[in-house]
Each structure stands twice: as C-alpha cells, then as structure tokens.
C-alpha positions as CSV (number, residue, x, y, z in Angstrom):
1,M,-131.8,135.5,126.7
2,H,-131.4,136.5,130.3
3,L,-127.4,136.7,131.1
4,S,-127.9,134.4,133.7
5,S,-129.8,131.6,131.3
6,Q,-127.0,132.5,128.8
7,R,-124.3,132.1,131.0
8,F,-125.2,128.6,131.7
9,Y,-125.1,127.6,127.9
10,V,-122.0,129.3,127.9
11,L,-120.5,127.0,130.6
12,F,-122.1,124.3,129.3
13,A,-120.2,124.8,125.6
14,G,-117.2,124.5,127.4
15,F,-118.5,121.5,129.6
16,F,-119.2,119.5,126.2
17,S,-115.9,120.4,124.8
18,Q,-114.6,118.3,127.7
19,L,-116.3,115.8,127.7
20,F,-115.4,115.7,123.6
21,C,-112.1,116.5,123.4
22,L,-110.7,115.3,126.6
23,G,-113.2,112.6,127.5
24,I,-113.2,111.3,124.1
25,A,-110.6,112.1,121.7
26,R,-107.5,112.5,124.6
27,F,-108.5,109.8,127.3
28,A,-110.4,107.0,126.1
29,Y,-106.7,105.7,124.7
30,T,-106.4,104.9,128.3
31,P,-109.2,102.7,128.8
32,L,-108.5,101.4,125.3
33,L,-104.9,101.1,126.0
34,P,-104.9,97.3,127.7
35,I,-107.5,95.8,124.5
36,M,-105.3,97.6,121.9
37,Q,-102.1,96.4,123.1
38,Q,-104.0,92.4,123.6
39,Q,-104.8,93.0,119.9
40,T,-102.1,95.1,118.5
41,L,-98.3,95.3,118.8
42,L,-98.5,98.0,121.2
43,N,-96.3,96.9,124.3
44,D,-95.5,99.2,127.4
45,A,-92.6,100.6,126.3
46,T,-94.6,101.9,123.0
47,G,-98.1,102.5,124.8
48,G,-95.9,104.7,126.6
49,Y,-94.5,106.7,123.3
50,L,-97.8,107.4,122.1
51,A,-99.1,108.8,125.4
52,A,-96.0,111.0,125.6
53,V,-96.7,111.9,121.7
54,N,-100.4,113.1,122.7
55,Y,-98.7,115.2,125.5
56,A,-96.6,117.2,123.3
57,G,-99.3,117.5,121.0
58,Y,-100.7,119.2,124.6
59,M,-97.9,121.5,124.9
60,S,-97.8,122.6,121.1
61,G,-101.5,123.4,121.7
62,A,-100.6,125.3,124.9
63,L,-97.5,127.3,123.4
64,L,-100.2,128.6,120.3
65,A,-103.1,129.7,123.0
66,A,-100.1,131.4,125.0
67,T,-99.2,133.5,121.5
68,V,-102.6,134.3,120.3
69,S,-104.2,137.8,122.0
70,S,-107.2,138.3,119.5
71,L,-110.0,136.2,120.7
72,Q,-111.3,135.9,117.1
73,I,-108.7,134.1,116.1
74,K,-108.8,132.3,119.9
75,D,-112.4,131.7,118.8
76,T,-111.5,130.4,114.9
77,L,-109.1,128.1,116.6
78,Y,-111.2,126.4,119.0
79,R,-113.7,125.6,116.2
80,L,-110.3,124.0,114.1
81,G,-109.8,122.2,117.6
82,L,-113.5,120.6,117.6
83,V,-112.6,119.5,113.9
84,L,-109.5,117.7,114.9
85,A,-111.1,115.9,118.1
86,L,-113.1,114.5,115.8
87,L,-110.7,113.5,113.2
88,S,-108.1,112.1,115.6
89,T,-110.4,109.8,116.9
90,L,-111.7,108.1,113.8
91,G,-107.8,108.5,112.6
92,M,-107.0,106.1,115.1
93,A,-109.6,103.3,113.9
94,L,-108.3,103.5,110.4
95,S,-104.9,102.6,110.5
96,E,-102.7,100.4,112.2
97,N,-99.3,101.9,112.1
98,L,-97.1,103.2,115.4
99,Y,-96.5,106.4,113.1
100,L,-99.6,106.9,112.1
101,W,-101.2,106.2,115.7
102,A,-98.3,108.8,117.1
103,F,-99.8,111.2,114.5
104,W,-103.5,110.9,115.5
105,R,-102.8,111.2,119.3
106,F,-100.4,114.1,118.5
107,V,-103.4,115.9,116.8
108,A,-105.6,114.6,119.7
109,G,-103.0,116.2,122.1
110,L,-103.5,119.2,120.2
111,S,-107.3,119.9,119.9
112,S,-107.3,119.2,123.8
113,A,-105.5,122.4,124.5
114,G,-108.3,124.5,122.7
115,S,-111.1,122.9,125.2
116,M,-108.8,123.2,128.1
117,L,-107.3,126.6,127.3
118,L,-108.8,129.0,124.4
119,A,-112.2,127.5,125.7
120,S,-110.9,128.5,129.6
121,A,-109.9,132.1,128.7
122,L,-113.0,132.8,125.6
123,I,-115.3,131.5,128.7
124,L,-113.9,134.2,131.0
125,H,-113.8,136.7,128.8
126,W,-117.2,136.5,128.1
127,L,-117.9,135.6,132.2
128,V,-116.3,138.9,132.9
129,R,-117.3,140.8,130.1
130,N,-120.9,140.4,131.3
131,G,-120.4,141.2,134.7
132,Q,-120.5,137.4,136.0
133,R,-118.6,135.8,138.4
134,A,-115.3,134.3,136.9
135,E,-115.0,130.6,138.3
136,L,-115.0,127.6,135.8
137,G,-116.0,124.9,137.8
138,L,-119.0,123.7,135.5
139,H,-116.5,123.7,132.6
140,F,-114.1,121.5,134.1
141,A,-117.0,119.2,135.6
142,G,-116.6,118.0,131.9
143,L,-113.6,116.4,132.0
144,G,-114.2,114.6,134.6
145,L,-117.4,113.4,133.3
146,G,-116.2,112.7,130.0
147,I,-113.3,110.6,131.6
148,A,-116.2,108.0,133.4
149,L,-118.1,108.6,129.8
150,S,-115.2,106.9,128.0
151,A,-114.5,104.5,130.7
152,I,-118.0,103.1,130.6
153,L,-118.7,103.4,126.5
154,V,-115.0,101.1,126.3
155,E,-116.4,99.1,129.1
156,V,-120.0,98.5,127.2
157,M,-118.2,97.9,124.2
158,L,-116.1,95.6,125.4
159,V,-119.1,93.4,126.8
160,L,-120.2,93.5,123.3
161,D,-117.1,91.8,122.1
162,L,-116.0,94.4,120.1
163,A,-112.4,94.6,118.7
164,W,-110.0,97.7,119.5
165,R,-110.8,99.4,116.0
166,T,-114.6,98.8,116.1
167,Q,-114.2,100.7,119.4
168,W,-112.8,103.8,118.0
169,L,-115.3,103.9,115.0
170,Y,-117.8,104.5,117.3
171,L,-116.4,106.8,120.0
172,A,-115.7,108.8,116.4
173,V,-119.8,108.5,116.0
174,F,-120.8,109.5,119.6
175,S,-118.6,112.6,119.3
176,L,-120.3,114.2,117.1
177,A,-123.4,114.7,119.5
178,L,-121.0,116.0,122.0
179,M,-119.1,118.4,119.4
180,L,-123.0,120.3,118.2
181,P,-123.8,122.0,121.3
182,A,-119.5,122.5,122.5
183,W,-120.0,124.7,119.0
184,R,-123.1,126.4,119.1
185,W,-123.7,127.4,122.2
186,L,-120.3,129.7,123.1
187,P,-121.0,132.9,121.4
188,K,-118.1,134.3,119.2
189,P,-116.6,136.9,120.9
190,A,-118.0,140.5,120.6
191,I,-115.1,143.0,119.3
192,A,-115.3,145.1,122.0
193,Q,-113.2,144.9,124.7
194,V,-113.7,144.4,128.6
195,T,-114.9,147.7,130.4
196,S,-113.8,148.7,133.4
197,Q,-117.7,148.2,135.3
198,T,-116.9,144.9,134.4
199,A,-113.6,143.8,135.1
200,P,-112.4,143.0,138.2
201,E,-109.3,144.7,139.4
202,I,-106.5,143.7,137.6
203,V,-103.5,142.2,140.1
204,K,-100.6,143.4,139.5
205,P,-98.2,140.9,137.6
206,L,-96.3,138.4,139.7
207,S,-93.3,138.9,141.4
208,P,-90.4,136.4,139.8
209,K,-89.8,134.5,142.8
210,L,-93.7,133.3,143.4
211,F,-94.3,132.8,139.3
212,Y,-91.2,130.6,139.3
213,L,-92.7,129.2,142.5
214,L,-95.9,128.1,141.1
215,L,-94.3,126.9,137.6
216,A,-92.4,124.4,139.3
217,S,-95.1,123.4,141.1
218,Y,-97.7,122.9,138.2
219,F,-94.3,121.1,136.4
220,C,-94.1,118.3,139.4
221,A,-98.3,118.1,139.5
222,G,-98.3,117.6,135.8
223,Y,-95.6,114.8,136.6
224,G,-97.6,113.0,139.1
225,Y,-101.0,113.6,137.3
226,V,-99.7,111.7,133.9
227,I,-98.8,108.5,135.4
228,S,-102.3,107.5,136.9
229,A,-104.0,109.2,134.1
230,T,-102.7,107.2,131.3
231,F,-101.5,103.8,132.6
232,I,-104.2,103.5,135.4
233,V,-106.0,100.8,134.0
234,T,-103.4,98.7,133.5
235,I,-101.9,99.2,136.4
236,V,-105.1,97.9,138.0
237,E,-105.4,95.3,135.4
238,R,-102.2,93.7,136.2
239,M,-102.8,93.8,140.1
240,P,-103.0,90.4,141.6
241,G,-106.9,90.1,141.9
242,L,-108.1,92.4,140.4
243,A,-108.5,91.9,136.3
244,G,-111.1,93.1,135.1
245,S,-111.7,96.2,137.7
246,G,-109.4,98.8,135.4
247,N,-112.1,100.4,133.8
248,L,-114.2,100.3,137.2
249,S,-111.5,102.3,138.5
250,F,-111.0,105.3,135.5
251,I,-115.0,105.4,136.1
252,V,-115.1,106.2,139.6
253,L,-111.8,108.6,138.8
254,G,-114.0,110.2,136.2
255,L,-117.3,110.3,138.3
256,A,-115.4,111.9,141.2
257,G,-113.8,114.5,140.0
258,A,-117.2,116.1,138.3
259,P,-118.5,117.1,141.8
260,A,-115.2,118.2,143.4
261,V,-114.5,120.6,140.6
262,L,-117.2,123.1,142.2
263,L,-116.4,122.0,145.6
264,W,-113.2,123.0,144.7
265,D,-114.1,126.4,143.6
266,L,-116.0,127.0,147.4
267,L,-113.1,126.1,148.9
268,A,-111.1,128.5,147.4
269,R,-113.5,131.4,147.9
270,R,-112.8,130.5,151.7
271,T,-109.3,130.2,152.0
272,G,-107.7,131.1,148.7
273,Y,-106.1,129.8,145.4
274,L,-102.7,128.7,147.0
275,K,-104.1,127.3,149.8
276,A,-106.6,125.0,148.2
277,I,-104.1,123.7,145.4
278,L,-101.7,122.9,148.1
279,L,-104.3,120.7,150.1
280,A,-105.4,119.6,146.5
281,L,-101.9,117.8,145.6
282,L,-101.4,116.7,149.2
283,L,-104.7,114.7,148.8
284,Q,-103.4,113.7,145.4
285,L,-99.8,112.5,146.5
286,I,-101.9,110.0,149.0
287,S,-104.3,108.7,146.1
288,I,-100.9,107.4,143.8
289,L,-99.3,105.7,147.1
290,L,-102.9,104.2,147.9
291,P,-102.2,101.2,145.5
292,L,-98.4,100.8,146.0
293,W,-99.3,99.9,150.0
294,F,-102.4,98.5,149.7
295,N,-103.2,95.7,146.8
296,N,-107.4,95.5,147.3
297,V,-110.3,96.8,145.4
298,F,-111.5,99.4,148.1
299,A,-107.7,101.0,148.4
300,V,-107.5,101.1,144.4
301,L,-110.9,102.7,144.1
302,L,-110.4,105.1,147.0
303,S,-107.1,105.8,145.1
304,A,-109.0,106.9,141.8
305,A,-111.5,108.9,143.7
306,L,-109.0,110.8,145.6
307,F,-107.2,111.1,142.4
308,G,-109.8,112.0,140.2
309,A,-111.1,114.9,142.2
310,T,-107.7,116.4,143.0
311,F,-106.1,116.3,139.6
312,I,-108.9,118.4,137.9
313,G,-108.9,120.4,141.2
314,V,-105.9,121.6,140.7
315,V,-106.1,122.3,136.4
316,S,-109.5,124.4,137.3
317,L,-108.0,126.2,140.3
318,V,-104.1,127.1,138.6
319,L,-106.6,128.1,135.3
320,T,-108.9,129.7,136.9
321,M,-106.5,131.9,139.1
322,A,-104.4,132.7,136.1
323,G,-107.4,133.9,134.6
324,R,-108.4,136.9,137.3
325,L,-105.0,137.7,137.6
326,Y,-105.1,138.6,133.8
327,P,-108.4,139.1,133.5
328,G,-107.7,141.1,130.2
329,K,-105.3,138.4,128.6
330,P,-106.3,135.2,130.7
331,A,-104.3,133.0,128.2
332,M,-101.0,134.4,128.7
333,L,-100.7,133.4,132.1
334,M,-102.6,129.6,131.0
335,G,-100.4,129.1,128.2
336,K,-97.1,129.5,130.6
337,M,-98.8,127.8,133.2
338,T,-99.9,124.7,131.0
339,L,-96.4,124.3,129.1
340,A,-94.7,123.3,132.9
341,Y,-97.6,121.0,133.3
342,G,-97.6,119.7,130.0
343,S,-93.7,119.6,129.5
344,A,-93.8,116.9,132.6
345,Q,-96.3,115.5,130.7
346,V,-94.2,114.1,127.9
347,L,-91.4,113.1,129.7
348,A,-93.1,111.0,132.3
349,P,-95.4,108.4,130.5
350,A,-92.2,108.0,128.3
351,L,-89.6,106.9,131.3
352,T,-92.8,105.2,133.4
353,G,-93.2,102.9,130.3
354,Y,-89.7,102.4,129.9
355,L,-89.2,101.4,133.1
356,A,-92.5,99.4,133.1
357,A,-90.9,97.6,130.2
358,R,-87.3,97.1,132.2
359,S,-89.4,95.8,135.9
360,G,-92.2,94.4,134.6
361,N,-94.3,96.6,137.0
362,Y,-95.3,100.3,137.4
363,D,-94.2,100.6,141.0
364,I,-91.0,102.7,140.0
365,G,-92.7,104.9,137.8
366,L,-95.7,106.0,140.6
367,Y,-93.1,106.3,143.4
368,L,-91.7,109.0,141.3
369,A,-95.0,110.2,140.8
370,A,-95.4,110.5,144.1
371,A,-92.2,112.3,144.7
372,F,-92.6,114.7,142.1
373,V,-96.4,115.6,143.4
374,G,-94.8,115.8,147.0
375,L,-92.0,118.3,146.0
376,G,-94.4,120.5,144.4
377,A,-97.1,120.6,147.4
378,L,-93.9,121.7,148.8
379,L,-93.5,124.6,146.5
380,I,-97.1,125.8,147.3
381,A,-96.7,125.8,150.6
382,V,-93.6,128.1,150.3
383,A,-95.9,130.1,147.8
384,A,-98.7,130.0,149.9
385,Y,-97.3,131.0,153.2
386,G,-94.2,133.3,151.6
387,R,-94.7,137.1,151.5
388,S,-96.3,137.4,148.0
389,A,-99.0,135.3,149.0
390,I,-101.1,138.8,150.2
391,Q,-101.5,139.3,146.3
392,F,-103.5,136.2,146.3
393,D,-105.8,137.3,148.9
394,R,-107.7,139.4,146.8
395,L,-108.8,136.5,144.4
396,S,-110.5,135.0,146.8
C-alpha cells in the first residue's frame, strides 16, 4: 500500500478509537445523565461524583502513558484500552449500584486515555518514521463526531422510549462496529527507531518557566472544559423554555468540533501553536458565558458550537505540539500536560455538582469555569509573547 494511502488508514484507526473510547465509552454518560437521574437514584451531587471518578480514571491512564517508553507496550495497552472501553459500556447496564457505576466510570476514563494519548503517540511515531506531516487533526476529529454520535444515538433511543439500561446495552453492541477498525488499521510499531532522515529536528527542552506556564494554562483549560462537557445537557434541559434541547446542544457541540480540529491545524501553521491555543481559549471563554447571559435557543446552540470547536482544538494543538517538541518520546510531555488537564477534571465536576445541589442551578459552576479559562488564556498569552516563544516558531 502506498504511504499516502496507508497514512489515512492509520489516522482513521485513531479516528475510530476516538469515536469508540471517548464518544461512546466516556461521553455517552453526558446525554444519558438526565434520564438516569429520572429513572435511578442519581442526583446532581452523585452525578458529579461519577464524572469526577471518570476523570480520575483518565488521569491514571495519562500517568501510565507518561511512564511507558516502549512502543510495543504502548501498542498492547492501547488494544487493552479498546477492550476495557467495551466492558465499561456494558458494565453500566448490568448494575444499578453507585459503587459499581463508579468502578465502570473509572475504567471508561482509563480506556479513553489509551485512545487520547497512546494512540496519539503511536500515530505520531508512524507519521514521523514514514516521513509524513505530524498532524493529528483527523485523529481528533473522531472526538467531535463521537460526542455527536453518542448524543444522536441517545436521542433516537429516547424517541423509542427505551430505558436507561437498554440504552447502555445498545451502545455496547454498537461499539463493536467501531472497535474493529480502531484495532485493525493501526499497525503494530516497528522495532527500529526513528531515523534522522525522517525525524524532524528536536527542539531543545522547554525552559522551566515556559513549561510551568503551559502546565498551569492547560490545568485551567481542563477545568473550563469539563463543566460543559459533563453537564451541558442537564444545564440546557433545566433552562426555561429549553426542555428537550439538551441533546441537540450536545450534537451541535460534537459536529462543530470535527471539522474545526482540521482548521486549527491550518491556523497553527500560520500563527504558531501558542497563538492558536490562545485564540481557542478566548473563544471558549465566550462559549461558557453565552448561556449565562442569553436565555434562548440560538445563544445555547452558538455556545455549544463554539465550545465544541474550541475545546477539541485546544487538546489537539497541545498534544500535537508536545509530540513535535519531543518526536522521539511524544508521550513524555503529552502525559505531563494531560495530568494537569485531568487533575482539573477530577476537581471540577464534583465541586460543580455539589454547588448545583446546594444552589439549585449551575450558574456558579459556569462562572468558575469561565474564570479558569480566562486565567488559562492569560497564561498562554504570557508564554506566546514572551522571550521563550521563539522556541515554538520552528514548529509552525
């Protein structure tokens, strides 16, 4: 097979792994949360705790990805993650116990780290080793479409008046079709190392100041991201006059993210990675504030579209930048950045669920999320326009 054709198979393996591990195993919980709250003992607080456990699983997976250097072991863990994603989706249907649900949400988070980080590292390795441009836009487009897909499937099943347990079962069956290309189309890594002819020039390690600016900014981005990603459907469903629009907002969120990821790649080539991330964070800030300021369908859908287009852009740009800075060991910086992103995701849902349970709405949680994203944008601005920013010009 010609390399240019094989490149698309490799990227589509990542695409389907995102559809499966993140779109279904991880994010189907968001559109299913309102119906689970209606039909089970879940409330705002326990719903937030389950989300926090899910992100704890993701953070554990990120830590594992950051410590594994062998490509062969990464490949094995990636495939194990696909199996765990399937089991966690099925497991949600087979119990109605909060502790068992917490276990399966943790496993789902763990498996999604394989698709997000291990697959990214394996794909970047293949691209670099075969002289292809090291960009992950197509891979991460699967995240946006996966979010839309899970919301569409849940909406169809709601129309059919299926119970929450039946919905999880059907999602598990559907997941098998996504698992096959994710497994088969990603080639096992060759033992040979990246050659100097195919590898891009390695940029010198980041200065401590720049590293901590990036780390802190990504933590803030993680806090802002997780509130909308977890609670957007429930938030919209409770807004006056917008009942029934929650899943539509989640569909719009996902559909906006898929093509936007490719556009962020193009923008980063022109402006550099840091300035592209800065723009994405500023637009994400607006997306979080819109439903607080304007209570209508247009504002909600615009907010969802902006949020979907920007949070996926931030993740894609940060992980691609990390991979290009350290092409020999892309998971090294990817893992550290994701630990910062993930630690915010453990804190934010539990705190937001608690605040919503006490106040009766999510307004305080959304304002907190907006404040964190604004701080993250400020930190990226310092990094982008500081003396060390020249280090990133060579990656554009």
